[in-house]
VORO-537388 format. One record per residue (C-alpha): x, y, z; residue number from 0; residue in one letter; chain. Coordinates in steps of 0.25 Angstrom, whole numbers, plus 5000, padded with zeros to 4 digits. Each point is the difference from the previous one (the first is absolute). Example, Ala and Ser with C-alpha at 12.3 -4.5 7.8 and 13.67 -1.06 7.14 Angstrom:
<recs>
<rec><c1>5049</c1><c2>4982</c2><c3>5031</c3><k>0</k><r>a</r><c>A</c></rec>
<rec><c1>5006</c1><c2>5014</c2><c3>4998</c3><k>1</k><r>s</r><c>A</c></rec>
</recs>
This chain:
<recs>
<rec><c1>4992</c1><c2>5054</c2><c3>5163</c3><k>0</k><r>m</r><c>A</c></rec>
<rec><c1>4998</c1><c2>4997</c2><c3>4985</c3><k>1</k><r>k</r><c>A</c></rec>
<rec><c1>5010</c1><c2>4990</c2><c3>5002</c3><k>2</k><r>g</r><c>A</c></rec>
<rec><c1>4995</c1><c2>4995</c2><c3>5011</c3><k>3</k><r>q</r><c>A</c></rec>
<rec><c1>4987</c1><c2>4997</c2><c3>4992</c3><k>4</k><r>i</r><c>A</c></rec>
<rec><c1>5007</c1><c2>4994</c2><c3>4989</c3><k>5</k><r>w</r><c>A</c></rec>
<rec><c1>5005</c1><c2>4990</c2><c3>5008</c3><k>6</k><r>q</r><c>A</c></rec>
<rec><c1>4988</c1><c2>4996</c2><c3>5006</c3><k>7</k><r>q</r><c>A</c></rec>
<rec><c1>4996</c1><c2>4998</c2><c3>4985</c3><k>8</k><r>i</r><c>A</c></rec>
<rec><c1>5011</c1><c2>4993</c2><c3>4996</c3><k>9</k><r>e</r><c>A</c></rec>
<rec><c1>4997</c1><c2>4990</c2><c3>5012</c3><k>10</k><r>r</r><c>A</c></rec>
<rec><c1>4986</c1><c2>4998</c2><c3>4998</c3><k>11</k><r>l</r><c>A</c></rec>
<rec><c1>5003</c1><c2>4997</c2><c3>4985</c3><k>12</k><r>t</r><c>A</c></rec>
<rec><c1>5010</c1><c2>4990</c2><c3>5004</c3><k>13</k><r>a</r><c>A</c></rec>
<rec><c1>4992</c1><c2>4993</c2><c3>5009</c3><k>14</k><r>i</r><c>A</c></rec>
<rec><c1>4986</c1><c2>5001</c2><c3>4991</c3><k>15</k><r>l</r><c>A</c></rec>
<rec><c1>5008</c1><c2>4995</c2><c3>4987</c3><k>16</k><r>f</r><c>A</c></rec>
<rec><c1>5013</c1><c2>4994</c2><c3>5006</c3><k>17</k><r>p</r><c>A</c></rec>
<rec><c1>5011</c1><c2>4998</c2><c3>4988</c3><k>18</k><r>p</r><c>A</c></rec>
<rec><c1>5000</c1><c2>4987</c2><c3>4996</c3><k>19</k><r>a</r><c>A</c></rec>
<rec><c1>5016</c1><c2>4994</c2><c3>4998</c3><k>20</k><r>y</r><c>A</c></rec>
<rec><c1>5006</c1><c2>4987</c2><c3>4994</c3><k>21</k><r>r</r><c>A</c></rec>
<rec><c1>5008</c1><c2>4997</c2><c3>5012</c3><k>22</k><r>w</r><c>A</c></rec>
<rec><c1>4995</c1><c2>4998</c2><c3>5014</c3><k>23</k><r>p</r><c>A</c></rec>
<rec><c1>4999</c1><c2>5015</c2><c3>5005</c3><k>24</k><r>a</r><c>A</c></rec>
<rec><c1>4989</c1><c2>5010</c2><c3>5005</c3><k>25</k><r>m</r><c>A</c></rec>
<rec><c1>5001</c1><c2>5015</c2><c3>5004</c3><k>26</k><r>d</r><c>A</c></rec>
<rec><c1>4999</c1><c2>5005</c2><c3>5013</c3><k>27</k><r>m</r><c>A</c></rec>
<rec><c1>4999</c1><c2>5015</c2><c3>5006</c3><k>28</k><r>h</r><c>A</c></rec>
<rec><c1>5003</c1><c2>5003</c2><c3>5015</c3><k>29</k><r>l</r><c>A</c></rec>
<rec><c1>4999</c1><c2>5015</c2><c3>5001</c3><k>30</k><r>g</r><c>A</c></rec>
<rec><c1>5010</c1><c2>5005</c2><c3>4992</c3><k>31</k><r>q</r><c>A</c></rec>
<rec><c1>5007</c1><c2>4986</c2><c3>4996</c3><k>32</k><r>r</r><c>A</c></rec>
<rec><c1>4999</c1><c2>4993</c2><c3>4990</c3><k>33</k><r>r</r><c>A</c></rec>
<rec><c1>5003</c1><c2>4987</c2><c3>4997</c3><k>34</k><r>l</r><c>A</c></rec>
<rec><c1>4999</c1><c2>4989</c2><c3>4991</c3><k>35</k><r>h</r><c>A</c></rec>
<rec><c1>5001</c1><c2>4988</c2><c3>5004</c3><k>36</k><r>l</r><c>A</c></rec>
<rec><c1>5006</c1><c2>4987</c2><c3>4994</c3><k>37</k><r>a</r><c>A</c></rec>
<rec><c1>4999</c1><c2>4987</c2><c3>5000</c3><k>38</k><r>g</r><c>A</c></rec>
<rec><c1>5014</c1><c2>4996</c2><c3>5001</c3><k>39</k><r>s</r><c>A</c></rec>
<rec><c1>5005</c1><c2>4985</c2><c3>4996</c3><k>40</k><r>i</r><c>A</c></rec>
<rec><c1>5016</c1><c2>4999</c2><c3>5006</c3><k>41</k><r>h</r><c>A</c></rec>
<rec><c1>5004</c1><c2>4989</c2><c3>4989</c3><k>42</k><r>m</r><c>A</c></rec>
<rec><c1>4993</c1><c2>5001</c2><c3>4987</c3><k>43</k><r>g</r><c>A</c></rec>
<rec><c1>5002</c1><c2>4994</c2><c3>4986</c3><k>44</k><r>t</r><c>A</c></rec>
<rec><c1>5008</c1><c2>5004</c2><c3>4988</c3><k>45</k><r>h</r><c>A</c></rec>
<rec><c1>4985</c1><c2>5005</c2><c3>4995</c3><k>46</k><r>t</r><c>A</c></rec>
<rec><c1>4999</c1><c2>5009</c2><c3>5010</c3><k>47</k><r>m</r><c>A</c></rec>
<rec><c1>5013</c1><c2>5010</c2><c3>4994</c3><k>48</k><r>q</r><c>A</c></rec>
<rec><c1>5000</c1><c2>5010</c2><c3>4997</c3><k>49</k><r>p</r><c>A</c></rec>
<rec><c1>4988</c1><c2>5005</c2><c3>5009</c3><k>50</k><r>l</r><c>A</c></rec>
<rec><c1>4987</c1><c2>5008</c2><c3>4995</c3><k>51</k><r>p</r><c>A</c></rec>
<rec><c1>5002</c1><c2>5013</c2><c3>4995</c3><k>52</k><r>a</r><c>A</c></rec>
<rec><c1>4989</c1><c2>5005</c2><c3>5008</c3><k>53</k><r>g</r><c>A</c></rec>
<rec><c1>5007</c1><c2>4994</c2><c3>5012</c3><k>54</k><r>l</r><c>A</c></rec>
<rec><c1>5013</c1><c2>5010</c2><c3>4997</c3><k>55</k><r>l</r><c>A</c></rec>
<rec><c1>4991</c1><c2>5011</c2><c3>4996</c3><k>56</k><r>r</r><c>A</c></rec>
<rec><c1>4995</c1><c2>4999</c2><c3>5014</c3><k>57</k><r>q</r><c>A</c></rec>
<rec><c1>5014</c1><c2>4997</c2><c3>5006</c3><k>58</k><r>l</r><c>A</c></rec>
<rec><c1>5005</c1><c2>5013</c2><c3>4993</c3><k>59</k><r>q</r><c>A</c></rec>
<rec><c1>4988</c1><c2>5009</c2><c3>5005</c3><k>60</k><r>k</r><c>A</c></rec>
<rec><c1>5001</c1><c2>4995</c2><c3>5014</c3><k>61</k><r>a</r><c>A</c></rec>
<rec><c1>5009</c1><c2>5009</c2><c3>5011</c3><k>62</k><r>d</r><c>A</c></rec>
<rec><c1>5007</c1><c2>4986</c2><c3>5005</c3><k>63</k><r>a</r><c>A</c></rec>
<rec><c1>4999</c1><c2>4985</c2><c3>4999</c3><k>64</k><r>l</r><c>A</c></rec>
<rec><c1>4996</c1><c2>4993</c2><c3>5011</c3><k>65</k><r>i</r><c>A</c></rec>
<rec><c1>5005</c1><c2>4984</c2><c3>5002</c3><k>66</k><r>v</r><c>A</c></rec>
<rec><c1>4998</c1><c2>4990</c2><c3>5011</c3><k>67</k><r>e</r><c>A</c></rec>
<rec><c1>5015</c1><c2>5000</c2><c3>4998</c3><k>68</k><r>a</r><c>A</c></rec>
<rec><c1>5012</c1><c2>5004</c2><c3>4991</c3><k>69</k><r>d</r><c>A</c></rec>
<rec><c1>5003</c1><c2>4987</c2><c3>4993</c3><k>70</k><r>i</r><c>A</c></rec>
<rec><c1>5010</c1><c2>5005</c2><c3>4992</c3><k>71</k><r>t</r><c>A</c></rec>
<rec><c1>5011</c1><c2>4999</c2><c3>5011</c3><k>72</k><r>s</r><c>A</c></rec>
<rec><c1>5011</c1><c2>4989</c2><c3>4997</c3><k>73</k><r>s</r><c>A</c></rec>
<rec><c1>5002</c1><c2>4994</c2><c3>5014</c3><k>74</k><r>a</r><c>A</c></rec>
<rec><c1>4994</c1><c2>4988</c2><c3>5004</c3><k>75</k><r>s</r><c>A</c></rec>
<rec><c1>4987</c1><c2>5002</c2><c3>5010</c3><k>76</k><r>p</r><c>A</c></rec>
<rec><c1>5006</c1><c2>4984</c2><c3>5005</c3><k>77</k><r>f</r><c>A</c></rec>
<rec><c1>5013</c1><c2>5004</c2><c3>5006</c3><k>78</k><r>a</r><c>A</c></rec>
<rec><c1>4998</c1><c2>5002</c2><c3>5013</c3><k>79</k><r>d</r><c>A</c></rec>
<rec><c1>4991</c1><c2>4988</c2><c3>5002</c3><k>80</k><r>t</r><c>A</c></rec>
<rec><c1>5003</c1><c2>4992</c2><c3>5012</c3><k>81</k><r>e</r><c>A</c></rec>
<rec><c1>5006</c1><c2>4982</c2><c3>4998</c3><k>82</k><r>t</r><c>A</c></rec>
<rec><c1>4989</c1><c2>4992</c2><c3>5008</c3><k>83</k><r>l</r><c>A</c></rec>
<rec><c1>5002</c1><c2>4986</c2><c3>5005</c3><k>84</k><r>p</r><c>A</c></rec>
<rec><c1>4994</c1><c2>4989</c2><c3>4989</c3><k>85</k><r>p</r><c>A</c></rec>
<rec><c1>4987</c1><c2>4999</c2><c3>4995</c3><k>86</k><r>l</r><c>A</c></rec>
<rec><c1>4996</c1><c2>4987</c2><c3>5006</c3><k>87</k><r>n</r><c>A</c></rec>
<rec><c1>5001</c1><c2>5006</c2><c3>5015</c3><k>88</k><r>t</r><c>A</c></rec>
<rec><c1>4991</c1><c2>5012</c2><c3>4994</c3><k>89</k><r>r</r><c>A</c></rec>
<rec><c1>4990</c1><c2>4994</c2><c3>4992</c3><k>90</k><r>l</r><c>A</c></rec>
<rec><c1>4989</c1><c2>4989</c2><c3>5003</c3><k>91</k><r>d</r><c>A</c></rec>
<rec><c1>5002</c1><c2>4988</c2><c3>4991</c3><k>92</k><r>a</r><c>A</c></rec>
<rec><c1>4987</c1><c2>5002</c2><c3>4991</c3><k>93</k><r>a</r><c>A</c></rec>
<rec><c1>5005</c1><c2>5015</c2><c3>4997</c3><k>94</k><r>t</r><c>A</c></rec>
<rec><c1>5014</c1><c2>4995</c2><c3>4997</c3><k>95</k><r>l</r><c>A</c></rec>
<rec><c1>4995</c1><c2>4989</c2><c3>4989</c3><k>96</k><r>v</r><c>A</c></rec>
<rec><c1>4992</c1><c2>5011</c2><c3>4994</c3><k>97</k><r>r</r><c>A</c></rec>
<rec><c1>5012</c1><c2>5010</c2><c3>4999</c3><k>98</k><r>l</r><c>A</c></rec>
<rec><c1>5010</c1><c2>4987</c2><c3>4993</c3><k>99</k><r>q</r><c>A</c></rec>
<rec><c1>4988</c1><c2>4996</c2><c3>4992</c3><k>100</k><r>t</r><c>A</c></rec>
<rec><c1>4999</c1><c2>5013</c2><c3>4995</c3><k>101</k><r>l</r><c>A</c></rec>
<rec><c1>5014</c1><c2>5002</c2><c3>4998</c3><k>102</k><r>c</r><c>A</c></rec>
<rec><c1>5002</c1><c2>4988</c2><c3>4993</c3><k>103</k><r>k</r><c>A</c></rec>
<rec><c1>4988</c1><c2>5004</c2><c3>4990</c3><k>104</k><r>e</r><c>A</c></rec>
<rec><c1>5009</c1><c2>5015</c2><c3>4998</c3><k>105</k><r>l</r><c>A</c></rec>
<rec><c1>5015</c1><c2>4992</c2><c3>4998</c3><k>106</k><r>a</r><c>A</c></rec>
<rec><c1>5003</c1><c2>5006</c2><c3>5013</c3><k>107</k><r>l</r><c>A</c></rec>
<rec><c1>5010</c1><c2>4994</c2><c3>5010</c3><k>108</k><r>d</r><c>A</c></rec>
<rec><c1>4993</c1><c2>5003</c2><c3>5014</c3><k>109</k><r>v</r><c>A</c></rec>
<rec><c1>5013</c1><c2>4999</c2><c3>5007</c3><k>110</k><r>a</r><c>A</c></rec>
<rec><c1>5003</c1><c2>5015</c2><c3>4995</c3><k>111</k><r>m</r><c>A</c></rec>
<rec><c1>4987</c1><c2>5004</c2><c3>5008</c3><k>112</k><r>f</r><c>A</c></rec>
<rec><c1>5005</c1><c2>4992</c2><c3>5013</c3><k>113</k><r>d</r><c>A</c></rec>
<rec><c1>5007</c1><c2>5011</c2><c3>5008</c3><k>114</k><r>s</r><c>A</c></rec>
<rec><c1>4990</c1><c2>5011</c2><c3>4996</c3><k>115</k><r>l</r><c>A</c></rec>
<rec><c1>4989</c1><c2>5007</c2><c3>5007</c3><k>116</k><r>p</r><c>A</c></rec>
<rec><c1>4986</c1><c2>4995</c2><c3>4997</c3><k>117</k><r>c</r><c>A</c></rec>
<rec><c1>4994</c1><c2>5013</c2><c3>4993</c3><k>118</k><r>w</r><c>A</c></rec>
<rec><c1>5013</c1><c2>5002</c2><c3>4991</c3><k>119</k><r>q</r><c>A</c></rec>
<rec><c1>4997</c1><c2>4986</c2><c3>4995</c3><k>120</k><r>i</r><c>A</c></rec>
<rec><c1>4986</c1><c2>5004</c2><c3>4996</c3><k>121</k><r>a</r><c>A</c></rec>
<rec><c1>5005</c1><c2>5012</c2><c3>4994</c3><k>122</k><r>l</r><c>A</c></rec>
<rec><c1>5011</c1><c2>4993</c2><c3>4990</c3><k>123</k><r>m</r><c>A</c></rec>
<rec><c1>4989</c1><c2>4989</c2><c3>4999</c3><k>124</k><r>l</r><c>A</c></rec>
<rec><c1>4991</c1><c2>5011</c2><c3>4995</c3><k>125</k><r>q</r><c>A</c></rec>
<rec><c1>5010</c1><c2>5005</c2><c3>4990</c3><k>126</k><r>v</r><c>A</c></rec>
<rec><c1>5002</c1><c2>4987</c2><c3>4995</c3><k>127</k><r>q</r><c>A</c></rec>
<rec><c1>4987</c1><c2>4999</c2><c3>4997</c3><k>128</k><r>q</r><c>A</c></rec>
<rec><c1>4998</c1><c2>5013</c2><c3>4992</c3><k>129</k><r>a</r><c>A</c></rec>
<rec><c1>5013</c1><c2>4998</c2><c3>4992</c3><k>130</k><r>q</r><c>A</c></rec>
<rec><c1>4992</c1><c2>4985</c2><c3>4995</c3><k>131</k><r>r</r><c>A</c></rec>
<rec><c1>4989</c1><c2>5010</c2><c3>4996</c3><k>132</k><r>l</r><c>A</c></rec>
<rec><c1>5011</c1><c2>5008</c2><c3>4991</c3><k>133</k><r>g</r><c>A</c></rec>
<rec><c1>5001</c1><c2>5012</c2><c3>5010</c3><k>134</k><r>l</r><c>A</c></rec>
<rec><c1>5011</c1><c2>5007</c2><c3>5002</c3><k>135</k><r>r</r><c>A</c></rec>
<rec><c1>5004</c1><c2>5013</c2><c3>5011</c3><k>136</k><r>p</r><c>A</c></rec>
<rec><c1>5005</c1><c2>5009</c2><c3>4988</c3><k>137</k><r>e</r><c>A</c></rec>
<rec><c1>4986</c1><c2>5000</c2><c3>4993</c3><k>138</k><r>y</r><c>A</c></rec>
<rec><c1>4993</c1><c2>5003</c2><c3>5014</c3><k>139</k><r>g</r><c>A</c></rec>
<rec><c1>4990</c1><c2>5013</c2><c3>4999</c3><k>140</k><r>v</r><c>A</c></rec>
<rec><c1>5008</c1><c2>5005</c2><c3>5011</c3><k>141</k><r>d</r><c>A</c></rec>
<rec><c1>5013</c1><c2>4997</c2><c3>4996</c3><k>142</k><r>y</r><c>A</c></rec>
<rec><c1>4997</c1><c2>5006</c2><c3>4987</c3><k>143</k><r>q</r><c>A</c></rec>
<rec><c1>4992</c1><c2>5012</c2><c3>5006</c3><k>144</k><r>l</r><c>A</c></rec>
<rec><c1>5013</c1><c2>5002</c2><c3>5010</c3><k>145</k><r>l</r><c>A</c></rec>
<rec><c1>5011</c1><c2>5001</c2><c3>4986</c3><k>146</k><r>q</r><c>A</c></rec>
<rec><c1>4991</c1><c2>5010</c2><c3>4993</c3><k>147</k><r>a</r><c>A</c></rec>
<rec><c1>4998</c1><c2>5009</c2><c3>5012</c3><k>148</k><r>a</r><c>A</c></rec>
<rec><c1>5016</c1><c2>5000</c2><c3>5002</c3><k>149</k><r>k</r><c>A</c></rec>
<rec><c1>5002</c1><c2>5002</c2><c3>4986</c3><k>150</k><r>r</r><c>A</c></rec>
<rec><c1>4991</c1><c2>5013</c2><c3>5001</c3><k>151</k><r>s</r><c>A</c></rec>
<rec><c1>5005</c1><c2>5004</c2><c3>5013</c3><k>152</k><r>g</r><c>A</c></rec>
<rec><c1>4986</c1><c2>4998</c2><c3>5008</c3><k>153</k><r>k</r><c>A</c></rec>
<rec><c1>5001</c1><c2>4998</c2><c3>5014</c3><k>154</k><r>t</r><c>A</c></rec>
<rec><c1>4998</c1><c2>4987</c2><c3>5006</c3><k>155</k><r>v</r><c>A</c></rec>
<rec><c1>4991</c1><c2>4997</c2><c3>5012</c3><k>156</k><r>i</r><c>A</c></rec>
<rec><c1>5002</c1><c2>4989</c2><c3>5009</c3><k>157</k><r>e</r><c>A</c></rec>
<rec><c1>4988</c1><c2>4994</c2><c3>5007</c3><k>158</k><r>l</r><c>A</c></rec>
<rec><c1>5009</c1><c2>4991</c2><c3>5007</c3><k>159</k><r>e</r><c>A</c></rec>
<rec><c1>5013</c1><c2>4997</c2><c3>4996</c3><k>160</k><r>g</r><c>A</c></rec>
<rec><c1>5007</c1><c2>4986</c2><c3>4998</c3><k>161</k><r>p</r><c>A</c></rec>
<rec><c1>5006</c1><c2>5001</c2><c3>5014</c3><k>162</k><r>d</r><c>A</c></rec>
<rec><c1>4985</c1><c2>5001</c2><c3>5006</c3><k>163</k><r>t</r><c>A</c></rec>
<rec><c1>4994</c1><c2>4990</c2><c3>4992</c3><k>164</k><r>q</r><c>A</c></rec>
<rec><c1>5010</c1><c2>4991</c2><c3>5004</c3><k>165</k><r>i</r><c>A</c></rec>
<rec><c1>4999</c1><c2>5003</c2><c3>5014</c3><k>166</k><r>a</r><c>A</c></rec>
<rec><c1>4986</c1><c2>4995</c2><c3>4999</c3><k>167</k><r>l</r><c>A</c></rec>
<rec><c1>5002</c1><c2>4986</c2><c3>4995</c3><k>168</k><r>l</r><c>A</c></rec>
<rec><c1>5012</c1><c2>4999</c2><c3>5011</c3><k>169</k><r>k</r><c>A</c></rec>
<rec><c1>4987</c1><c2>5003</c2><c3>5010</c3><k>170</k><r>s</r><c>A</c></rec>
<rec><c1>4992</c1><c2>4990</c2><c3>4995</c3><k>171</k><r>l</r><c>A</c></rec>
<rec><c1>4998</c1><c2>4989</c2><c3>5012</c3><k>172</k><r>p</r><c>A</c></rec>
<rec><c1>5007</c1><c2>4988</c2><c3>4999</c3><k>173</k><r>h</r><c>A</c></rec>
<rec><c1>5009</c1><c2>5005</c2><c3>4990</c3><k>174</k><r>e</r><c>A</c></rec>
<rec><c1>4989</c1><c2>5001</c2><c3>4988</c3><k>175</k><r>g</r><c>A</c></rec>
<rec><c1>4995</c1><c2>4986</c2><c3>5001</c3><k>176</k><r>r</r><c>A</c></rec>
<rec><c1>4987</c1><c2>5004</c2><c3>4998</c3><k>177</k><r>d</r><c>A</c></rec>
<rec><c1>5004</c1><c2>5007</c2><c3>4986</c3><k>178</k><r>l</r><c>A</c></rec>
<rec><c1>5007</c1><c2>4987</c2><c3>4996</c3><k>179</k><r>l</r><c>A</c></rec>
<rec><c1>4988</c1><c2>4991</c2><c3>5003</c3><k>180</k><r>l</r><c>A</c></rec>
<rec><c1>4991</c1><c2>5011</c2><c3>4994</c3><k>181</k><r>d</r><c>A</c></rec>
<rec><c1>5009</c1><c2>4998</c2><c3>4987</c3><k>182</k><r>t</r><c>A</c></rec>
<rec><c1>5001</c1><c2>4986</c2><c3>4999</c3><k>183</k><r>l</r><c>A</c></rec>
<rec><c1>4984</c1><c2>4998</c2><c3>5004</c3><k>184</k><r>e</r><c>A</c></rec>
<rec><c1>4996</c1><c2>5011</c2><c3>4989</c3><k>185</k><r>h</r><c>A</c></rec>
<rec><c1>5012</c1><c2>4997</c2><c3>4988</c3><k>186</k><r>w</r><c>A</c></rec>
<rec><c1>4989</c1><c2>4998</c2><c3>4990</c3><k>187</k><r>h</r><c>A</c></rec>
<rec><c1>4990</c1><c2>5010</c2><c3>5005</c3><k>188</k><r>t</r><c>A</c></rec>
<rec><c1>5012</c1><c2>5010</c2><c3>4999</c3><k>189</k><r>n</r><c>A</c></rec>
<rec><c1>5004</c1><c2>4996</c2><c3>4986</c3><k>190</k><r>a</r><c>A</c></rec>
<rec><c1>4986</c1><c2>5004</c2><c3>4995</c3><k>191</k><r>r</r><c>A</c></rec>
<rec><c1>5001</c1><c2>5012</c2><c3>5009</c3><k>192</k><r>l</r><c>A</c></rec>
<rec><c1>5012</c1><c2>5006</c2><c3>4992</c3><k>193</k><r>l</r><c>A</c></rec>
<rec><c1>4994</c1><c2>4997</c2><c3>4986</c3><k>194</k><r>q</r><c>A</c></rec>
<rec><c1>4988</c1><c2>5006</c2><c3>5004</c3><k>195</k><r>t</r><c>A</c></rec>
<rec><c1>5007</c1><c2>5013</c2><c3>5005</c3><k>196</k><r>m</r><c>A</c></rec>
<rec><c1>5010</c1><c2>5000</c2><c3>4985</c3><k>197</k><r>i</r><c>A</c></rec>
<rec><c1>4986</c1><c2>4998</c2><c3>4993</c3><k>198</k><r>s</r><c>A</c></rec>
<rec><c1>4996</c1><c2>5014</c2><c3>5006</c3><k>199</k><r>w</r><c>A</c></rec>
<rec><c1>5012</c1><c2>5007</c2><c3>4993</c3><k>200</k><r>w</r><c>A</c></rec>
<rec><c1>5001</c1><c2>4991</c2><c3>4987</c3><k>201</k><r>l</r><c>A</c></rec>
<rec><c1>4985</c1><c2>5001</c2><c3>4997</c3><k>202</k><r>e</r><c>A</c></rec>
<rec><c1>4991</c1><c2>5008</c2><c3>5009</c3><k>203</k><r>s</r><c>A</c></rec>
<rec><c1>5000</c1><c2>5003</c2><c3>5015</c3><k>204</k><r>p</r><c>A</c></rec>
<rec><c1>4988</c1><c2>4995</c2><c3>5010</c3><k>205</k><r>p</r><c>A</c></rec>
<rec><c1>4988</c1><c2>5010</c2><c3>4997</c3><k>206</k><r>m</r><c>A</c></rec>
<rec><c1>4990</c1><c2>4995</c2><c3>5012</c3><k>207</k><r>q</r><c>A</c></rec>
<rec><c1>5001</c1><c2>5004</c2><c3>5014</c3><k>208</k><r>q</r><c>A</c></rec>
<rec><c1>5002</c1><c2>4993</c2><c3>5009</c3><k>209</k><r>p</r><c>A</c></rec>
<rec><c1>5010</c1><c2>4991</c2><c3>4992</c3><k>210</k><r>v</r><c>A</c></rec>
<rec><c1>4999</c1><c2>4985</c2><c3>5007</c3><k>211</k><r>l</r><c>A</c></rec>
<rec><c1>5015</c1><c2>4996</c2><c3>5001</c3><k>212</k><r>l</r><c>A</c></rec>
<rec><c1>5003</c1><c2>4984</c2><c3>5007</c3><k>213</k><r>p</r><c>A</c></rec>
<rec><c1>5005</c1><c2>5002</c2><c3>5014</c3><k>214</k><r>a</r><c>A</c></rec>
<rec><c1>5017</c1><c2>4996</c2><c3>5000</c3><k>215</k><r>t</r><c>A</c></rec>
<rec><c1>5002</c1><c2>5003</c2><c3>5014</c3><k>216</k><r>f</r><c>A</c></rec>
<rec><c1>4994</c1><c2>4996</c2><c3>5013</c3><k>217</k><r>s</r><c>A</c></rec>
<rec><c1>4993</c1><c2>5011</c2><c3>5007</c3><k>218</k><r>s</r><c>A</c></rec>
<rec><c1>5011</c1><c2>5003</c2><c3>5008</c3><k>219</k><r>e</r><c>A</c></rec>
<rec><c1>5010</c1><c2>5003</c2><c3>4990</c3><k>220</k><r>l</r><c>A</c></rec>
<rec><c1>4991</c1><c2>5008</c2><c3>4992</c3><k>221</k><r>n</r><c>A</c></rec>
<rec><c1>4999</c1><c2>5009</c2><c3>5011</c3><k>222</k><r>n</r><c>A</c></rec>
<rec><c1>5014</c1><c2>5002</c2><c3>5000</c3><k>223</k><r>t</r><c>A</c></rec>
<rec><c1>5003</c1><c2>4998</c2><c3>4987</c3><k>224</k><r>l</r><c>A</c></rec>
<rec><c1>4988</c1><c2>5008</c2><c3>4995</c3><k>225</k><r>m</r><c>A</c></rec>
<rec><c1>4991</c1><c2>5007</c2><c3>5008</c3><k>226</k><r>r</r><c>A</c></rec>
<rec><c1>5010</c1><c2>5006</c2><c3>5009</c3><k>227</k><r>n</r><c>A</c></rec>
<rec><c1>5009</c1><c2>5005</c2><c3>4991</c3><k>228</k><r>r</r><c>A</c></rec>
<rec><c1>4989</c1><c2>5007</c2><c3>4992</c3><k>229</k><r>n</r><c>A</c></rec>
<rec><c1>4994</c1><c2>5007</c2><c3>5012</c3><k>230</k><r>q</r><c>A</c></rec>
<rec><c1>5016</c1><c2>5005</c2><c3>5003</c3><k>231</k><r>q</r><c>A</c></rec>
<rec><c1>5000</c1><c2>5005</c2><c3>4983</c3><k>232</k><r>w</r><c>A</c></rec>
<rec><c1>4987</c1><c2>5007</c2><c3>4999</c3><k>233</k><r>c</r><c>A</c></rec>
<rec><c1>5006</c1><c2>5008</c2><c3>5013</c3><k>234</k><r>e</r><c>A</c></rec>
<rec><c1>5012</c1><c2>5002</c2><c3>4991</c3><k>235</k><r>r</r><c>A</c></rec>
<rec><c1>4993</c1><c2>5006</c2><c3>4988</c3><k>236</k><r>l</r><c>A</c></rec>
<rec><c1>4990</c1><c2>5007</c2><c3>5009</c3><k>237</k><r>l</r><c>A</c></rec>
<rec><c1>5013</c1><c2>5008</c2><c3>5006</c3><k>238</k><r>a</r><c>A</c></rec>
<rec><c1>5005</c1><c2>5004</c2><c3>4985</c3><k>239</k><r>l</r><c>A</c></rec>
<rec><c1>5001</c1><c2>5014</c2><c3>4998</c3><k>240</k><r>p</r><c>A</c></rec>
<rec><c1>4990</c1><c2>5006</c2><c3>4988</c3><k>241</k><r>p</r><c>A</c></rec>
<rec><c1>5004</c1><c2>4995</c2><c3>4987</c3><k>242</k><r>g</r><c>A</c></rec>
<rec><c1>4998</c1><c2>4988</c2><c3>4989</c3><k>243</k><r>r</r><c>A</c></rec>
<rec><c1>5007</c1><c2>4987</c2><c3>5002</c3><k>244</k><r>y</r><c>A</c></rec>
<rec><c1>5000</c1><c2>4986</c2><c3>4994</c3><k>245</k><r>l</r><c>A</c></rec>
<rec><c1>5001</c1><c2>4990</c2><c3>5011</c3><k>246</k><r>v</r><c>A</c></rec>
<rec><c1>5004</c1><c2>4986</c2><c3>4994</c3><k>247</k><r>a</r><c>A</c></rec>
<rec><c1>4997</c1><c2>4987</c2><c3>5011</c3><k>248</k><r>v</r><c>A</c></rec>
<rec><c1>4996</c1><c2>4986</c2><c3>4997</c3><k>249</k><r>g</r><c>A</c></rec>
<rec><c1>4988</c1><c2>4999</c2><c3>4994</c3><k>250</k><r>a</r><c>A</c></rec>
<rec><c1>4993</c1><c2>4989</c2><c3>5011</c3><k>251</k><r>l</r><c>A</c></rec>
<rec><c1>5000</c1><c2>5013</c2><c3>5009</c3><k>252</k><r>h</r><c>A</c></rec>
<rec><c1>4991</c1><c2>5009</c2><c3>4991</c3><k>253</k><r>l</r><c>A</c></rec>
<rec><c1>4988</c1><c2>4989</c2><c3>5000</c3><k>254</k><r>y</r><c>A</c></rec>
<rec><c1>4993</c1><c2>4991</c2><c3>5011</c3><k>255</k><r>g</r><c>A</c></rec>
<rec><c1>4998</c1><c2>5001</c2><c3>5014</c3><k>256</k><r>d</r><c>A</c></rec>
<rec><c1>5006</c1><c2>5013</c2><c3>5008</c3><k>257</k><r>d</r><c>A</c></rec>
<rec><c1>5006</c1><c2>5006</c2><c3>4987</c3><k>258</k><r>n</r><c>A</c></rec>
<rec><c1>5010</c1><c2>5012</c2><c3>4998</c3><k>259</k><r>l</r><c>A</c></rec>
<rec><c1>4988</c1><c2>5008</c2><c3>4992</c3><k>260</k><r>p</r><c>A</c></rec>
<rec><c1>4988</c1><c2>4996</c2><c3>5009</c3><k>261</k><r>d</r><c>A</c></rec>
<rec><c1>5010</c1><c2>5005</c2><c3>5012</c3><k>262</k><r>l</r><c>A</c></rec>
<rec><c1>5003</c1><c2>5014</c2><c3>4995</c3><k>263</k><r>l</r><c>A</c></rec>
<rec><c1>4985</c1><c2>5000</c2><c3>4997</c3><k>264</k><r>k</r><c>A</c></rec>
<rec><c1>4996</c1><c2>4998</c2><c3>5013</c3><k>265</k><r>q</r><c>A</c></rec>
<rec><c1>5011</c1><c2>5010</c2><c3>5005</c3><k>266</k><r>a</r><c>A</c></rec>
</recs>
């Protein structure tokens, strides 16, 4: 009984006086499960290494690290992608010109994309954009957390895993053409969004709620890549056994419409 009372007091204190972190994060209590939700960035700058000492202490106190996927594997996620007909048979003329123009700006040979599915082209372009902003995968938050967890022998739990993520992309209609279209249309907006998320780690996290973020996905894509996945993750987190967990998911999943924390509060 006394333990339950202290748990209730601790939970009420956390609600009334939530701790302020200097990285994008929030704490949640789900019955006997304590979650520290950290808004990860999958590629970071060299100034994001090492991670904040406070975040590493959260990892040491946790029973397990929960991530979208264990990205420390050396296997290429694109190894089994299909070979498709030339782009000029799959894209309308205007979209093809936009792609060619962007490739020219990036000093890329558009021919390298000619037989690839549209979703893969979109991801490769997004990686190019991040790299040109000085971001590298080895400085990503979840990558660094995974390395630290494995060094200390912590359990790692995947919410999806790389195979599931690739299967989702392959299931997009028209080989993910909308993802490519959104990538081209919102190119500059996405660059500003990346810089904003980097500032959450290097300067200060967003303080007000809700956080207003620019739309970089169409409504249908947002449902598939954000809202539906948040709902699935919510179910996974609610099914966890009692314990403390550090949950590192993409920062955009913690803010905006139908975000993961709001879904957990409503459950």
